[in-house]
SEVEX-438598 format. One record per residue (C-alpha): x, y, z. Coordinates in steps of 0.25 Angstrom, whole numbers, plus 5000, padded with zeros to 4 digits. Example, Ala and Ser with C-alpha at 12.3 -4.5 7.8 and 13.67 -1.06 7.14 Angstrom:
REM residues 2
u,v,w
5049,4982,5031
5055,4996,5029
This chain:
REM residues 417
u,v,w
5202,4804,5139
5209,4805,5126
5210,4790,5124
5195,4789,5126
5192,4800,5117
5202,4794,5106
5196,4780,5107
5182,4786,5106
5186,4795,5093
5193,4783,5087
5181,4774,5089
5172,4784,5082
5180,4786,5070
5184,4771,5069
5169,4768,5069
5166,4778,5058
5178,4773,5049
5176,4758,5051
5161,4759,5048
5164,4765,5034
5177,4759,5030
5180,4773,5024
5191,4782,5022
5202,4775,5015
5211,4784,5009
5213,4785,4994
5227,4779,4995
5234,4772,5007
5239,4782,5017
5253,4780,5023
5265,4788,5029
5264,4798,5040
5252,4808,5043
5253,4819,5053
5240,4825,5058
5240,4838,5067
5228,4841,5076
5223,4852,5084
5213,4843,5091
5220,4843,5105
5207,4843,5113
5203,4828,5118
5191,4825,5109
5196,4831,5096
5210,4824,5099
5204,4811,5101
5195,4812,5090
5206,4815,5080
5215,4804,5086
5204,4794,5083
5202,4799,5069
5217,4798,5066
5218,4784,5072
5207,4779,5063
5213,4786,5051
5226,4779,5054
5220,4765,5056
5215,4767,5042
5229,4770,5036
5238,4762,5044
5250,4766,5035
5248,4780,5039
5256,4785,5051
5248,4797,5058
5254,4807,5067
5245,4816,5075
5249,4829,5081
5238,4835,5090
5241,4850,5094
5233,4859,5104
5223,4867,5096
5228,4881,5100
5243,4876,5097
5239,4870,5084
5234,4884,5079
5247,4890,5082
5255,4878,5076
5248,4875,5063
5255,4884,5054
5268,4879,5058
5265,4865,5057
5258,4866,5043
5271,4873,5038
5282,4865,5045
5277,4852,5048
5263,4849,5042
5255,4837,5046
5246,4830,5036
5233,4834,5043
5230,4846,5052
5218,4851,5059
5213,4865,5058
5201,4874,5055
5192,4878,5043
5190,4892,5038
5199,4903,5039
5208,4896,5049
5213,4887,5038
5216,4899,5028
5230,4902,5033
5235,4888,5030
5228,4887,5017
5233,4901,5012
5247,4897,5016
5246,4883,5009
5247,4875,5022
5234,4867,5020
5232,4857,5009
5221,4858,4999
5211,4847,5002
5200,4850,4992
5202,4836,4987
5196,4831,5000
5183,4840,4998
5178,4831,4986
5166,4821,4985
5159,4817,4998
5169,4825,5007
5165,4838,5001
5150,4835,5002
5152,4830,5016
5160,4842,5021
5152,4852,5013
5149,4861,5024
5163,4863,5029
5169,4865,5015
5169,4880,5014
5177,4881,5028
5188,4872,5022
5189,4879,5009
5198,4890,5004
5200,4895,4990
5191,4884,4985
5199,4873,4991
5197,4864,5004
5209,4864,5014
5205,4854,5024
5193,4846,5030
5185,4848,5042
5183,4838,5053
5174,4845,5063
5165,4857,5065
5154,4862,5074
5142,4871,5073
5139,4885,5078
5125,4890,5080
5115,4895,5090
5113,4886,5103
5100,4890,5109
5091,4887,5121
5080,4880,5115
5072,4880,5128
5072,4895,5128
5068,4896,5113
5057,4886,5115
5051,4893,5128
5051,4907,5120
5046,4901,5107
5058,4903,5099
5063,4895,5088
5076,4893,5081
5079,4905,5072
5083,4903,5058
5084,4917,5054
5090,4930,5060
5076,4936,5062
5072,4924,5070
5085,4924,5078
5082,4939,5082
5068,4936,5085
5071,4925,5094
5082,4933,5101
5073,4945,5103
5063,4936,5110
5074,4930,5119
5079,4944,5123
5065,4949,5126
5064,4937,5136
5077,4941,5142
5086,4930,5136
5098,4933,5128
5098,4927,5114
5112,4923,5114
5123,4920,5124
5138,4922,5120
5151,4924,5126
5161,4933,5118
5172,4933,5128
5181,4925,5118
5175,4933,5106
5173,4921,5096
5158,4918,5100
5154,4932,5095
5161,4928,5082
5151,4917,5080
5140,4927,5080
5147,4935,5070
5150,4923,5061
5135,4919,5061
5129,4932,5059
5139,4936,5048
5137,4922,5040
5122,4924,5042
5122,4939,5038
5132,4938,5026
5135,4924,5023
5146,4914,5025
5154,4919,5013
5154,4934,5018
5158,4929,5032
5170,4921,5028
5174,4932,5019
5174,4941,5031
5182,4932,5040
5192,4930,5028
5194,4945,5028
5187,4947,5014
5176,4956,5019
5176,4969,5027
5171,4969,5041
5165,4982,5038
5156,4976,5027
5141,4979,5028
5139,4964,5029
5147,4962,5042
5139,4974,5047
5126,4967,5044
5131,4955,5052
5134,4964,5064
5121,4971,5062
5114,4957,5064
5122,4954,5076
5119,4967,5082
5104,4964,5081
5106,4953,5091
5115,4962,5100
5105,4973,5100
5094,4963,5104
5103,4960,5116
5104,4946,5111
5117,4942,5118
5121,4939,5133
5128,4951,5139
5143,4952,5143
5146,4941,5133
5160,4946,5132
5162,4940,5146
5158,4926,5142
5165,4915,5135
5157,4906,5126
5155,4896,5138
5152,4907,5148
5140,4911,5138
5133,4897,5139
5127,4900,5153
5118,4911,5147
5112,4900,5137
5111,4890,5148
5104,4899,5158
5094,4904,5147
5100,4919,5147
5103,4917,5133
5096,4908,5122
5107,4905,5112
5121,4904,5109
5128,4905,5096
5140,4895,5098
5147,4883,5092
5142,4868,5096
5153,4867,5106
5145,4875,5115
5133,4864,5116
5141,4855,5127
5144,4868,5136
5130,4873,5135
5124,4859,5138
5134,4858,5150
5129,4871,5155
5115,4865,5156
5107,4866,5144
5101,4853,5137
5099,4849,5123
5084,4853,5125
5088,4867,5129
5099,4869,5119
5097,4869,5104
5104,4875,5091
5101,4883,5079
5108,4888,5067
5112,4903,5067
5100,4909,5059
5100,4915,5045
5102,4930,5044
5103,4933,5029
5093,4926,5020
5100,4918,5010
5114,4917,5016
5118,4902,5018
5119,4897,5032
5134,4895,5036
5138,4890,5049
5149,4892,5060
5156,4879,5061
5171,4879,5065
5178,4868,5058
5190,4860,5062
5198,4854,5050
5209,4845,5045
5219,4850,5035
5231,4844,5027
5243,4853,5027
5249,4856,5014
5263,4851,5019
5257,4838,5024
5265,4825,5020
5254,4815,5019
5242,4823,5013
5236,4810,5008
5234,4805,5022
5229,4819,5026
5219,4819,5015
5214,4805,5020
5213,4810,5034
5205,4822,5031
5195,4814,5022
5194,4804,5034
5191,4814,5044
5181,4821,5035
5173,4809,5033
5159,4808,5038
5162,4795,5047
5174,4801,5054
5167,4815,5055
5156,4808,5062
5165,4802,5072
5175,4813,5074
5164,4823,5077
5157,4814,5086
5169,4814,5094
5172,4828,5093
5158,4832,5096
5157,4841,5084
5151,4841,5070
5156,4832,5058
5160,4840,5046
5155,4829,5036
5140,4830,5034
5139,4815,5032
5144,4813,5046
5134,4810,5058
5133,4818,5071
5127,4815,5084
5112,4817,5082
5110,4817,5097
5117,4830,5098
5108,4840,5092
5118,4851,5091
5128,4843,5084
5117,4838,5074
5111,4852,5071
5125,4857,5069
5129,4846,5060
5116,4849,5051
5119,4864,5051
5133,4863,5047
5131,4853,5037
5120,4862,5031
5129,4874,5032
5132,4883,5020
5146,4885,5025
5154,4885,5038
5161,4896,5045
5172,4893,5055
5170,4904,5065
5175,4918,5065
5189,4915,5072
5191,4904,5062
5186,4911,5049
5194,4924,5052
5209,4925,5055
5212,4925,5069
5215,4940,5070
5202,4944,5063
5194,4934,5071
5199,4941,5084
5196,4955,5079
5183,4950,5074
5178,4943,5086
5182,4955,5095
5174,4963,5086
5162,4954,5088
5162,4954,5103
5163,4969,5103
5151,4970,5094
5143,4961,5103
5146,4971,5114
5146,4984,5106
5138,4982,5093
5139,4997,5091
5154,4996,5088
5151,4987,5076
5157,4997,5065
5170,4998,5073
5171,4983,5075
5169,4980,5060
5179,4991,5057
5189,4985,5066
5187,4971,5060
5188,4977,5046
5201,4983,5050
5206,4970,5056
5202,4963,5043
5210,4972,5034
5222,4970,5043
5221,4955,5046
5217,4949,5032
5228,4957,5023
């Protein structure tokens, strides 16, 4: 299977690169180059092997050594290898997840790459790669979150895609009155509830406040957070969500949507294939952007982004910069993400227009004001755990909101100092 995937990925990238004759480095590349990847699953592994092989063909004097580490093991090893044996390129994540390595001087400032065409073409992801006004890596893939809904149920009931909070609640009330839950969700593993908090907070208070909150710079007891929770409670008081959701994983929540017991699902695009496999067709399933809540607040989106970085201790930074620029180019982004089944970060790339979810997601993210990385990436791990536990509790016991926010504030004071 790997050889087939690798051949496919290599062919995709080769076609793109040979068609343009582009990507020559500013100066000849030679010597040794080490690349560390966390892309251990078959499709991403094969995709990167193809990209690296093509880059190597373009630079025959460059000896490229690739190390692929299991994703979970990579997370525990990254600090050690960045410190003791840094490669020239390493995969990681945008947002707060890169902050510890920026603050300790382990990631290279690559702001020079974010100039000219690349800056324009990667504009929607720039804030997620920016700390202290500088850029510390480049993105190579992301995917959208949004509301996946039963179009056939909406059509039958005369409902349309909501664009405002008032329209969202009006749709929801009609569904509840008809005996259909508005939303399916499984909070057994906590993070799905965080998706609701992220969108409600960004739509209520804006991207900047949301990011300041997850960075520990705002209090959880702030009236603005209370307003977010009040908006969430409006849905809880309507009985909008399926019952017993703490017993279900995100996959186990899918049958409620498929069986028509719930009309929509706030989730990432990775859920589309499992939903279709469970029985829904493209005609039955559709997608809409999480609606506006506070007038005038720009629409930021949830788009977890995977990234490439140059360690500050790298030995061949010229090769590292050339590789990052190569991967971020429109042609390679088109080919890579077709193979990955995700979205290209370069807005000059093209996507599979036959896949309406990929097409809609690409358009939405390219027009986004900014991109959040998801609560458990934007907040430190310990704060994310406490926060997500609080969100799950709130969905079951909304009257506990003051105690929950006080507990989160106490955790903030301890964790961020």
